[in-house]
Structures are given as structure tokens and as C-alpha cells.
C-alpha positions, 0 to 999 in steps of 0.5 A: 290076448283080449286086451290086444284085441281091444287095442286092435279094435282101435286100429283106425286111430292108432294104425295098430291092427292085429299084424302090427301088434303081432310084430311088436308083441310076438318076441315077448310073448313067444320068446325063443331060446334059439335066438337067445342061446345060439345068438342067431342074427340076420336072416335066421333071427328074422325068420324066427321072429316072423314065424312068431308074429304069424302065430300071434296074429293068428291067435289075435284074429281068433281070440273069440274061438280060442278063449 
């Protein structure tokens, strides 16, 4: 998480702020068996990944307090 926060600190040059990093990394950091096992697709899968991204963005914006 600290590394991702460091990457976010360079968002002025990379456009990879906390939200973008969360969208990219959330499916890997918070892998959902529901999506894999049941083969969710479409709206259900999108909502699951969206929740994951929100959680990862929250963690990224609160790294100093959490870690």
C-alpha cells in the first residue's frame, strides 16, 4: 500500500491518482471468489469490482492512519 501511495504522489505526471490505482489494483488485491466461481458477468461483476475499488481507494487515502 505504501508503494501504491508513492505512485499516487506522482499523479501529476502519471495521472495515476488513488482512484485510478484502485481501479487497476482492486481486482488483484481483493479477488472475489463470487466472480470466479459463479462466473458473474455484466452488471453484477461491475458492481463487485466497483466495491473493491472503493475499498482500495479508501485504504490508499488513509495509509498513514492504517499502517
